[in-house]
C-alpha positions in Angstrom: 0.0 0.0 0.0 1.0 3.6 -0.7 -0.3 6.9 0.3 -1.7 9.0 -2.5 0.6 11.9 -1.7 3.6 9.5 -2.2 2.8 8.8 -5.8 1.6 12.2 -7.1 1.7 16.0 -6.5 -0.9 18.7 -6.9 -0.7 21.8 -8.9 -3.1 24.8 -9.0 -4.9 26.5 -11.8 -5.6 30.2 -11.6 -7.8 30.4 -14.8 -11.2 31.9 -14.4 -14.1 31.4 -16.8 -14.0 35.1 -17.8 -10.4 34.6 -18.8 -11.5 32.5 -21.7 -13.5 35.2 -23.6 -12.0 35.7 -27.0 -9.3 33.1 -26.5 -9.9 30.6 -29.3 -7.3 28.0 -30.4 -6.4 24.3 -30.5 -5.9 23.5 -26.9 -8.8 22.1 -24.8 -9.7 23.5 -21.4 -12.0 21.7 -19.0 -14.3 22.4 -16.1 -16.3 20.4 -13.6 -18.8 19.2 -16.3 -16.1 18.4 -18.8 -14.9 20.1 -22.0 -15.5 23.9 -22.1 -13.7 25.2 -25.2 -10.5 25.1 -27.3 -8.2 28.1 -26.4 -4.8 29.4 -27.5 -2.9 28.3 -24.4 -2.3 25.3 -22.2 -0.9 24.7 -18.7 0.0 21.0 -18.8 2.5 19.5 -21.3 1.7 15.9 -20.3 -1.4 13.9 -19.5 -2.7 14.5 -15.9 -5.6 13.9 -13.5 -7.9 16.7 -12.6 -10.1 16.8 -9.4 -13.0 19.1 -8.9 -12.1 21.0 -5.7 -14.8 23.7 -5.5 -18.6 23.7 -5.9 -20.9 21.3 -7.8 -19.3 18.0 -8.6 -16.8 18.2 -5.9 -14.4 15.3 -5.8 -15.0 14.2 -9.4 -11.9 12.7 -11.0 -11.0 13.0 -14.7 -8.0 11.8 -16.7 -7.2 14.6 -19.2 -4.9 14.8 -22.2 -1.5 16.5 -22.8 -1.5 20.2 -23.8 -4.7 21.1 -22.0 -5.8 23.0 -18.9 -8.6 23.2 -16.3 -10.2 26.2 -14.7 -9.6 27.3 -11.2 -12.4 25.3 -9.6 -10.2 22.2 -10.3 -6.7 21.2 -9.4 -4.1 19.2 -11.3 -2.8 15.9 -9.9 0.5 14.9 -11.5 1.6 11.3 -11.1 5.2 10.3 -10.6 7.1 7.4 -12.1 5.9 4.9 -9.6 2.3 4.8 -10.8 0.4 4.4 -14.1 -1.8 7.4 -14.7 -4.9 5.4 -15.7 -4.5 3.1 -12.7 -4.2 6.2 -10.4 -7.3 7.7 -11.9 -9.4 4.6 -11.2 -7.9 4.4 -7.7 -8.8 8.0 -7.0 -12.3 7.5 -8.4 -12.8 4.6 -5.9 -11.6 6.8 -3.0 -14.8 9.0 -3.2 -12.9 12.2 -2.5 -16.2 14.2 -2.0 -16.2 12.9 1.6 -13.5 15.4 2.4 -15.6 18.4 1.7 -15.6 21.4 4.0 -17.7 24.6 3.7 -21.5 25.1 3.9 -22.1 27.6 1.0 -19.4 26.5 -1.4 -18.0 23.0 -0.6 -14.3 22.6 -1.0 -11.8 19.8 -0.7 -8.1 20.1 0.1 -5.2 17.9 -1.2 -3.6 18.1 2.3 -6.6 16.1 3.5 -7.1 13.5 0.8 -3.4 12.9 0.1 -3.4 10.5 3.1 -5.7 8.1 1.2 -4.1 4.7 0.6 -4.0 2.7 -2.6 -2.5 -0.7 -3.5 0.7 -0.3 -5.5 1.5 -3.4 -7.5 4.3 -3.4 -10.2 3.7 -1.1 -13.1 2.9 -3.9 -15.5 0.1 -5.2 -13.2 -1.2 -1.6 -12.8 -1.4 -1.3 -16.6 -3.2 -4.6 -16.9 -5.8 -3.5 -14.3 -6.2 -0.1 -16.0 -6.8 -1.9 -19.3 -9.6 -4.0 -17.8 -11.2 -1.0 -16.2 -10.9 0.9 -19.5 -12.8 -1.8 -21.4 -15.7 -1.7 -18.9 -15.7 2.1 -18.8 -15.7 2.4 -22.6 -18.7 0.1 -22.7 -20.5 2.2 -20.1 -19.7 5.3 -22.1 -21.1 3.7 -25.3 -24.3 2.7 -23.6 -24.8 6.2 -22.3 -24.1 7.6 -25.8 -26.7 5.2 -27.2 -29.3 6.5 -24.7 -28.4 10.2 -25.5 -28.8 9.5 -29.3 -32.2 7.9 -28.7 -33.3 11.0 -26.8 -32.0 13.2 -29.6 -33.8 11.0 -32.2 -37.1 11.5 -30.4 -36.7 15.3 -30.3 -35.8 15.2 -34.0 -38.9 13.1 -34.8 -41.0 15.7 -33.0 -39.7 18.5 -35.2 -40.0 16.3 -38.3 -43.7 15.6 -37.6 -44.8 18.9 -36.0 -42.2 21.5 -37.1 -40.5 23.9 -34.7 -43.0 24.3 -31.8 -41.5 27.7 -30.7 -42.0 29.4 -34.1 -44.8 27.2 -35.2 -43.1 26.7 -38.5 -45.9 24.5 -39.9 -48.5 27.1 -39.0 -50.6 24.6 -36.9 -53.6 25.7 -34.9 -52.9 26.9 -31.4 -54.8 26.3 -28.2 -54.0 27.2 -24.6 -52.9 24.4 -22.3 -56.1 24.8 -20.3 -58.1 23.9 -23.4 -56.2 20.7 -23.8 -56.7 19.1 -20.4 -57.2 19.7 -16.7 -54.7 21.2 -14.3 -54.5 20.6 -10.6 -52.0 21.6 -8.0 -50.5 19.8 -5.0 -52.2 21.3 -2.0 -49.8 20.7 0.8 -49.8 23.7 3.3 -46.2 23.0 4.2 -43.2 21.9 2.2 -42.0 18.4 3.5 -38.5 19.6 4.2 -40.0 22.2 6.6 -42.5 19.8 8.2 -40.9 16.4 8.6 -44.0 15.1 10.5 -45.7 14.9 7.0 -43.2 12.2 5.9 -42.9 8.5 6.6 -46.0 6.7 5.5 -47.4 4.5 2.7 -48.2 7.3 0.2 -45.6 7.9 -2.5 -44.5 11.6 -2.6 -43.1 13.1 -5.7 -41.1 16.3 -5.4 -39.5 18.7 -7.9 -36.2 16.7 -7.9 -38.0 13.4 -9.0 -39.7 15.2 -11.8 -36.6 17.1 -13.0 -34.4 14.0 -13.1 -36.8 11.5 -14.6 -36.9 12.4 -18.3 -40.2 10.9 -19.6 -41.4 8.6 -16.8 -41.2 8.8 -13.0 -40.7 5.2 -11.9 -39.1 5.8 -8.4 -39.3 8.1 -5.4 -37.4 8.8 -2.3 -40.0 10.0 0.2 -43.5 9.0 1.3 -46.3 10.9 3.0 -47.8 10.0 6.3 -51.6 10.1 6.9 -51.2 13.8 7.9 -49.3 14.6 4.7 -51.9 12.7 2.6 -54.7 14.7 4.1 -53.0 17.9 3.2 -52.4 16.8 -0.4 -54.3 14.6 -2.9 -53.5 11.3 -4.7 -52.8 11.7 -8.4 -53.4 8.8 -10.8 -50.8 6.9 -12.8 -50.4 8.6 -16.2 -50.6 12.2 -14.8 -48.2 14.6 -16.3 -46.3 16.4 -13.5 -45.0 19.9 -14.1 -42.7 21.7 -11.7 -43.5 25.4 -11.0 -40.6 26.2 -8.5 -36.9 25.7 -8.6 -36.5 23.5 -11.7 -39.2 25.4 -13.6 -41.4 23.6 -16.2 -39.7 20.3 -16.0 -42.2 17.5 -16.8 -42.5 13.7 -16.3 -45.3 11.2 -16.3 -46.2 9.2 -13.2 -46.1 5.4 -13.5 -47.9 4.9 -10.2 -50.4 6.8 -8.0 -48.7 9.5 -5.9 -49.0 12.7 -4.0 -47.0 15.9 -4.6 -46.6 19.2 -2.8 -47.6 22.6 -4.1 -44.4 23.1 -6.1 -45.7 20.5 -8.6 -48.8 20.8 -10.9 -50.7 17.8 -12.3 -52.0 17.8 -15.9 -54.4 15.3 -17.5 -54.9 15.5 -21.2 -58.4 15.5 -22.9 -59.3 14.0 -26.2 -57.4 16.7 -28.2 -54.0 15.7 -27.1 -51.9 13.2 -25.0 -49.5 13.6 -22.2 -46.5 12.3 -24.1 -47.0 15.0 -26.8 -47.4 17.7 -24.1 -44.3 16.4 -22.3 -42.1 16.8 -25.3 -43.7 20.2 -26.2 -42.7 21.5 -22.8 -39.1 20.3 -23.5 -38.8 23.0 -26.2 -40.1 25.7 -23.9 -38.5 24.9 -20.5 -35.5 27.2 -20.9 -37.7 30.0 -22.2 -40.1 29.7 -19.3 -37.3 29.5 -16.8 -35.7 32.7 -18.2 -39.1 34.6 -18.1 -40.0 33.4 -14.6 -40.2 36.1 -11.8 -37.6 35.5 -9.2 -38.0 36.1 -5.5 -36.4 33.7 -3.0 -36.4 31.2 -5.9 -37.8 31.3 -9.5 -41.4 30.2 -9.9 -44.3 30.3 -12.3 -48.0 30.1 -11.5 -51.1 28.3 -12.8 -52.2 31.4 -14.7 -49.0 31.4 -16.7 -49.4 27.7 -17.4 -53.1 28.0 -18.4 -52.3 30.7 -20.9 -49.5 29.0 -22.7 -50.3 28.4 -26.4 -49.6 24.9 -27.7 -49.5 23.7 -31.3 -52.3 21.2 -31.9 -51.7 18.8 -34.8 -54.3 16.1 -35.4 -54.7 13.6 -32.6 -53.9 10.8 -35.0 -50.4 12.3 -35.6 -49.9 12.9 -31.9 -50.8 9.3 -31.2 -48.3 8.1 -33.9 -45.6 10.2 -32.2 -46.6 8.7 -28.8 -46.4 5.2 -30.2 -42.9 6.0 -31.6 -41.8 7.3 -28.1 -43.1 4.2 -26.4 -41.2 1.9 -28.8 -38.1 4.0 -28.2 -38.5 3.7 -24.5 -38.5 -0.1 -24.8 -35.2 0.1 -26.6 -33.9 2.5 -23.9 -35.0 0.1 -21.2 -33.0 -2.8 -22.8 -29.9 -0.6 -23.1 -30.5 0.7 -19.5 -30.5 -2.8 -18.2 -27.1 -3.5 -19.9 -25.8 -0.2 -18.5 -26.9 -1.1 -15.0 -25.1 -4.5 -15.2 -21.9 -2.8 -16.5 -22.0 -0.2 -13.7 -22.4 -3.0 -11.2 -19.5 -4.9 -12.7 -17.3 -1.8 -12.6 -18.1 -1.3 -8.9 -17.2 -4.9 -8.2 -13.9 -4.6 -10.1 -13.0 -1.4 -8.3 -13.6 -3.1 -5.0 -11.5 -6.1 -6.0 -8.6 -4.0 -7.3 -8.6 -1.1 -4.9 -10.2 -2.5 -1.7 
């Protein structure tokens, strides 16, 4: 075993996002979410490891190429000759460096703390063999995720192909307000669950803005449940209801796959005979950023039922909408198969990490 600080050193970046304005070139620069842009300078001559040290994504580990840089919310980890860089990157990923965070407003991690982490240090040839195995599994995981992303893009392209650009209404379709296409209802909780924990802990599924925002098309899982008290302050929404967030993650939508409650930061929509919830979900996808930009901001951004009711929606024939919905459902089946493969690969990766790095 060796301590992390014995096989690498850290270096600091002083590059701010504003420093990149007008700097275009051939050398990549990265941030917490990955590639930012190509610029006309670089800080690292050789490949290196980068760690997110400030803010969102804290502790994330990336192996990055020669002649590139990172912005100042990240730090460089430079391996020495005793360790293979790919092996070290996987070892550091397994360490879960986010556990070293300090700071309430902006979390931060320090190399002086996590450099004490230990890792197995077999001979270099064995390190490279381990890294090669991990690379194969990681490459397969990346390909599965790319397949899922491409399927999502395909559905959006199909929407535009069938209905035109919904923002400009490029096919000059008829328009109706959302309230003419179905029925709205709002969660009626008097208290937000996080401020009233006595509402939680029962048998009634509770959907909050995070579940809607992170579920893409369908909501199939949840973290919290309502007690009898919470249930009495809310209402039960039927499976198939389209959920729309009106606070925090504004105008994110997803369809329930089970009966559930939600608080007043989520609105429920049930389509009538003129449309279907799958069509409306994808229509919202084109307007989400627009609505978020236009939303009034107080303690947090929000929109109200009046704004939602008055939104104008393109209304192609219900036959075309149903054709699109059938296409989406078939695509979701393909995604489910790929998702199962992805889940197995991620489980395999975790098992290998545990085997190799303890």
